[in-house]
Steps between C-alpha positions, in 0.01 A plus 500: 500500500596861457498557878758225555720639224495847654567370852788284381638797305507712817645218710770434240629856515797609707292670769511487878261275691314812615450616140369156399272470803169587334573245224566238770163575661316482168670170413393350834144625451490358147614160632222513759239607246598200287463271803874432513536569873810289553690699234381823663624390843835378363549821305410713803752316717767568240407871488531527880846343478598750230387778735738355760217398732413177677307265275313207651567155355259397228363195677221421743576596859446253782272592788801502733688745276190716473462502878868588545466795257185613681675493838799689357266773371310512828827536692617779266177692559537460877225663701438780252139603470330541162516877557878487552545295185278739302702798622834364375668712232395444140737279303715699257743236370389442140654153483307392808179651361550318169576179691175531694302556180657190346434304820133595473491352151685189620242451775218539246645219289616276784177334601380403150845362413571326833181464708664284770 
């Protein structure tokens, strides 16, 4: 399709990850629209790695691992109230913001591709 040609043209150029970011998002969304959720998740994980951010493994997570990650998050939050969390400064690091947007797309494609 024309869309895929244009996306691949942008991604094939010598541009920074930040400059290619919108093309990455569109490619993930096009995978999801076509029902190819596993490709979307795999691609998103690769994009997060290119951004220099943590990327979860592309495999089902055991209940024990899930519980361990939950406890780690709970410990990091401590006894902060929702109001304290809401009053934290707004994120300004563009790489982190892009990583969060990609993570949102990964989450969207995760359940249909790996429901366990």
